[in-house]
N, C-alpha and C positions, 0 to 999 in steps of 0.2 A: 498317641501316645506320648506324654509331656516328659524332658528332658531327665527329670526326675525320677522316670518307673527304670530307669536303663541296670542299675545294680539290683538282682535280686527279685528278678520279675517270676521265675520257677515257683521261689516258695512265699512272694510276697499274691499271686494269684489264688490263692485259696484263703485267704485271708478276708473278711468279712469288717464292717466297718464296726469295730469294737473294741468294749477297756478292759481294764484289767480291773478296774475297782475299786473303791478305796475303804479302807475301816474305820478312819478319823470321823470326828464327829460333824464335821464339815464337810461340804460334797468338794470330791477333790478335783483341782480344775482340769480339765479333757483337755491333752493334746494330741492335736490332728498330727501326726509323722508316716511318713510312707519312705520307704527305701533311697538313700541318696547318698554318696560317702561323706558327705558335710555332716551327716545326722549322725553318722553311728557314733557319737561322742555318747548318746541320750542310748542307742542300743545297750551300747555296753555300759552305765552306768545303771542301767537295769538290772543284766544280766550279774554285775557285780553285786546289787544289792542298795546302790547308793543310791536311790530315787526312793525319796519317803514316799510314804502315803495319803499327801497331801496332793500329786502328783500323779495323773493318771495317761499315760500313753494309748493314744486311741490308734489302731493299726489300720491304713488304708493302704489302699495301691498303687495310687498316685496325687497328685498335687490337685484334679478334681476330688480326690473324695475330701480331702479337708477343705479344701475351697466352701463347697457344698454341705459338709458337717460347720461350717462355719455360719455361711449364708442362711441356713434352715436354726440355725439356736440351738445345734448339737455338741458343737466344740466350743470351747473358749478362746483356743489359739491354737496355733499351726506352728512348721516349720514350710516355710514356704521362698521363692525367690521374691527380690524387692516389687517387682514388675507385675508380677500374682497380686501382693498388698496394695499396689495401686488401683488392678481392678477391683479387689475388694472393696475397697474405697469409692470406687468409681461407682460402685453397683450400692452405697449405700451406707456400710457396714465401717465404720471406726474404729481402727486399728491401730496399735502404735506398736513400733519394732523395741521388743529390750535386747536381744543380744542379737549379733552377730557372728553366724556357725561355720561361715565361711566365703572365700573369694572367688573368681573362676579366674583359672591363671593357662587357658587352654582347653578345657572342657570343653568349652563350643567351640566348632570347628564348622567351616565351609570345607566340604571335599568339591574335589572338581574334573572333569576332563583336562587330560595331561595338555593338550590343545590349548586351553585358557591360561593365558600365564600372567596375567595381570586381573586386578579387578573391573578395569575398563572394557576388558574381552566378554564380560557377561553379558552386557548387551544385547537382546535379541534372545538368550540362551532359555532357557526353560531351569527354572530353580525349584526345588522341592523345600515348601518348609511348613512346618508347621505354626498358622499364625497364632491359635489361640493361645501359645506357651512362649517362653525367654528366645526363640528362634525367629518371632517377628521383631522384636528388638533389635538382635544378628544385623535380621535384613536392611532393615530398615538403615542400622548404624554403619555397615558396608556399602547399601549403593550410594550414601554421602560420601564417604569417601572417595568412590567411585566418579563421583561428579554423574551418577543415573537419577534420576529417578526410577519410580515403581510403574509407571507405563512403559518402560524400555527394553524390562524384563519379563520373562514368561512363567507368573508366578503358580504352582502347583501346589495348591494347601492341603497335605499330604500328612497321617501321623507318622514320625521318625521310623515306628517301627515296618511299616513298609517300603522304606528308601530303598533298603538292597533290592527286593525286589521289581521294585520299580527301574531302579540302575540296569537291573541283569537284561531285562525288555527293553532298555535303547529309549525310555522315556525321558531320561534326567540330561542336561549337562553337569550341573550341581548339587550340592544338597548339604542342608544347614542342618548339623546334628551332632552326635556326642558320642563317646564310647560307648559301648562296642559299635556301634554299627559304623563308624567312622575308621577302623581298622576293617571292616568286613569288606567298604567301597577302597581301601585302600588294596586289598586283596584279588581286587575286582579292577583295578586298575587307573582307580581318583587317585588324585594328589592334593594334600593339602595347602588352600589358597588362601585361607585368612583363620586367623581364631581369637578367641577373649586376652591372650595375651597382648595383644595390638587396641586392646579398650581395656585397658590397665584400674583396676579400681572400678567396674562401671556395675559386674553382673554380681553382687550378691546373694546370699541363703542365708535368711533372717530368722528368727523369731519373732513372732507376732501376737499378741492378746487383743480381744476386743477390749476398747479403752473401760468401758462400763464393768469388768471383772476387773481391771489394776487397783481399783477400790478396793472390791470384796475379798481380794484373793493377793494382798501383796508376800503374805509368808510364804504362800505356796507358788509364785513367780520367781520368790528369790532361791527356792529352794531346788525351780525347776534348773535353775542359772547354774545354783554349787554344783549341782550333780551334771549338764553339762560340762562344766569345766572341768569335774572329777574325769569324765569320762576323756575327755580331752586330751588330759593329765598322760592315762593310761597307754591313750594311740599314741602322744608323741614319745613319752621315754620308757616305752614295753608296744616297742613298734612290732618286735617278730612274732609276740606270744597275741596281739590284736589284731594283725593282719590275718593269722591266723581263723582267729574266733569268727571275723567278719565274713574271711571266703566259707567256713563253715556251714552259718548261718545263711549266707546269701544264697550257697550251692554253687558258685563259681572257685575261680580259679586262684590262687594267690598272686600269682603273674599279674590277673586283671585288677586286685584288688590293688596290688603295688601301682600300675596305673592311673588307677582313678585318683590316688592319692596324690601322683606326682601332677595332676589338674589341676589341682583346687589349692587355697594359702586354707588355712585353717587360725584366726586369730585368736591369740590367748586376748587375756584379760586385760592390759596394759594397751592393747590394741581396739576389746571395743569400747573400752572406756574416750575412748578417740574417735572413733568411727560415730559415737551417741552422741558426743558432747552438740551440742547447740549450735557451732558454728561445724563442726567434723561434715564428715566423707557422706554418712547416711543422707543430710538433707541437703547436698547439693547434687547428690543422683538422683533422689526421686524428684526434684526437681527439672534436673534435665531430662529423666525418662518420660516425667510427664509431658514435656513439649517433643517430641519426637513420638508417643503412643496417641496424643491428642494428635498431632497436625498428618498423621496418618488413621487416626480413624480407629485408632485401638480402647481408645478409651473417652468419653464424651467430653469432660474440662478439664483446665488444669486444676488443678488444689491451690486457692488463694489464701498466706496466712495461716499455716497448716501444721504444726510440727509434727510426723512424724516417729521419731525417735525420743526413748524416755531410758536413758542410763540411772534414774536414779533405784534400779532391783538389781543391778550386778555387783555383785561383792566386791569389796574393799579390797580385799584380799586372799588367795587360795591358800592353805594351810594345808 
């Protein structure tokens, strides 16, 4: 289970990879989406009717659904983490980042036994990590800070939804996870050792579109981003209403939604323009992630002279 599945598993489990369908003359832009707090503005935009028929949200259960849909040509774009976009590029799919929807500021966390007081104490310990997801990047970054290499810890490649059960059976010393698993482990005696606040502006959720579609669906991509910012505006300015809508749709508590919101930053339009500039943070982070992921065998090579971010579809202003 990828990190982005944690919100709304109960409701998402019944959803197949299907679309809304469009009624415009041209084929709608098919965007893969799965439950995650940072993607809620698009769900809200759809709920309020702010998403035009030039765009179709294709709702899956996890990032895997969106990534497979892109690789198989069933989707034109998706909401994913930046490292997942890199994995797609490494598999031969040329995608562009057209928008940044959230930045992790504590959403990704390392929970550890109370006897582990520092990162260095992880030497020789059993660490549960989902290597195929963003947790693999957290592991590498954490070990670098600890001055350890991967051979000095015991990696247990395990879906995050299985970490709590493994913890109960005494099979783990640490877990790289996210809410609500982190709170569950805390209830079992684990303590927060490290989180994404110590990796500022490193873990991004973005909207990517296949490069070949950016030429044929320019208006639709612009519509998509306008809808996202409309939903974001409602989430920020009418949070009380929005939080209850999210909780109802996802079948979780209001407090869980508020806790999830506290672990992400939601960039506005001006921040998006900064992030996606040619000298912006996205390009710098892509290069950094590529070096980390390549050195650890998570991707096969480092993209050279390739630009991922494309700010040309961002609105100039939000009315």
